[in-house]
N, C-alpha and C positions, 0 to 999 in steps of 0.2 A: 240492421235489425234493432228494434227497440223493445222495451217491455221486460228487461232482465229483472229477475226476482230476488237476487241476492248479490252481495259484493264480497269478494275474497281479497284481502289485503296482504301483500308481502309486508315485511316490517321495515327492514333497513333500506333507505333510499326512497321509501314510499310514505310511511307514517312518520319516520324520523330520518334525518340525514346523519346516520351513525357510521357510514362506511369509513370516513377519515379517522374516526375514533378506533375502529377495529384495526385499521392499518397501524395506528400508533401503538396499540396494545401488542400486535404481532411483533413489531420491532423492539419493544421492550424485552420480549422473550428472546428474540433472535440475537440481540446484542448481549444479553446475559450469557448466551452460549458462545460468545466470542466471534460471531459471524457478522458479515456486512449486512446492513439493513436491507430489507426488501424495498425496492424502488416503487414509486407510485405507479409506473408503467407495469411492473410485474404484478403488483397488487391488483390493479384494475383488470389485467388480462387473465390472470391465473386464479385469483382468490375470490373475487366478487361473486356472491351468490352461492358459494359452496357451503356444505355443512361444515361444522367446526372440525370434525374428524378429517374430512377431506382437505380442509385448509392445511392441516399440519402434515398430511401426506405430501401435499404439493410443496410446502415450505422445505421439507427434507429433500425434495427433488431439485429445488432451486439453490439450497445452501447445504453444505456438508456439515451438518450438526450431529453430534454423537447421540443425543437423546432420542428416545423413541417418540412417536406421535403421542402416545398415552402419557409419557412423562412431561412432554411439553404442554399438553392440554391441562394438566393439573395446575401448573403455575399460571397459565394463560387465563383460566377461569377467574382467578382472583384479580388479575390485572384488569380484565375486561370490566368486571363489576365496579371496580374503583373508578375507571375512566368514564363509564356510562353515568354514574351518579354525579359526575362533575360538570357535564356540559351537554345537555340533551333537551331539545324542544321539538314539538310537533311541527311538521312541514306545513307550508301555506295551503289552505283549503281543506285540510284534514278534518278539522272540527265541523266545518260547514257541511261537508259531504256526509259525515256520520249523523249529524242532526237531521239532514234531509232524509236519509235512509230511515231513521227512527220515525220521522213524521209520516212516512209512507208505510210504516210497519214492515220494512224490508230487512231480512236478517243479514248480519255481517259476520265475518270471521277473519282471524289472522292465520296465515299459512306461511311460516317463516323457516328459513334454513338454520336460524340461530337455535341454540339450546332453549328449551322451554323456560328454564330458569331465567335466561336473559330476556326472553319475550316478556315474562311477567315483570321483571325489573324495569324494562323500558316503558311499558304501559303504565306502571305505577309512577315513574318519574314524570311522565307527561300528563298524568291524571286521567287516563282513558281505560283503565282496567274494566270498569263496569260497562263500558260501551261494547265490549266483545265477550259475550258468553262463551264463544268457541275460540280457543287460542291454542294453536298447534306450533310446536317447534320441530326442528330437524330430528330430535331424538324421539319423537312420537310416531315415526314411521320407519319402515325397514329400508326403503329405497328413497334416498334424498333427491332433490332437484339435480339434474334435469328430468328425472322420472316424474310422471304426473301424480304420483300417489298422494302427496300431501293435499293437492287441490281437490282430488276426487274425494278424499276423506273429509276435508273441511266442508265441502258442499253437502255431503250426505249428513253430516252432523247438524247442519242447519235445515235439513229436510228437503234438499234440492239435488238435482243432478248438476254436474259442473257446467253442462251446456246451457243451463238456465241462469248462469251467473256471469258477472264481470270479474275478471281477475286483474289486479293492478300490480304491476311489477316495475323493475328498474334495470334489470340485467339480462344479458343473453341467456344465461343458464335458467333464470327464473321464467323468462318468456317461453323457453322451450318446454318447461314443465307445464305452465299454464295452457299453452297452445295444445299440447298433447292431451290434456284433460278434456278438451272440448270447450273450454270457457272462451268468452270474448275477451280479448286482451287489450289492456291499456298500459302504456309505458310512460312513467314520469321520468324526467331527466334530472341528473345531478352532475356536478363537476367530475365525479368519478366515472360516470358511465356515458355521458353524452357523445363521446367520440367512438364508442363501441358500435358494433353492428346490432342494431335494435330493430331491424326490418321485419322480424317475426311478429311484431306488435300489430294489432288491427288499427290502433290509434296511438299516436305519440303526442304527449302534451308536456309543457314545461313543469307544471305541478298541478295539484288538484283544484286550484282556483279556476283552471280551464276545463274542468270536468263538465261534460254535456249531460245535464240532468234529464234530457229527453230520452236517454238510453234506458232509464229506469221505469219499471212498472209503476202505474199510478198508486197502487196499494196492493199488498200481498193478500 
């Protein structure tokens, strides 16, 4: 099908390749607790695509740390912000796709599992805040991914149903959410996710330089 009227972007692994930075930040906190670092395999299998609250619930399942998820999150928030400011760029093809959506007057939104505060920070660092009038984080909805709530809400905030939109994701959890919302799903690959089961995607591409503009409506 072609003629989709809006684009819903996940953040991490789609707009920016920040997953390795989050892994780094998780391990700063884990090592402060005296536990062994979370391995890359554990991070990719259990933590990618989860809300920040769920991340620390899962970390406690993986490592016997005495702190509560809430206590861990307080320190993690500051570590993440420091790491994100240091080394973050837009992924290939992102700016061109946003420019094409603007040329066609097609609305776009961010629907991320990250905290809204982090979404705002990341967009500011890469200079794309103004490109996204609608920006949702995991703390903006009650049920995080893989529930479809954030995609349904993002679509409605840009005046569409999710089934009228393309959702761009990079992880199995995110794809489950996007698919359940009824959106057409595209998966971009990163080193963190390319080996995972991404078969739920309607289309898999290396990055947004390979995006098929023929999927988009001519003009909204």
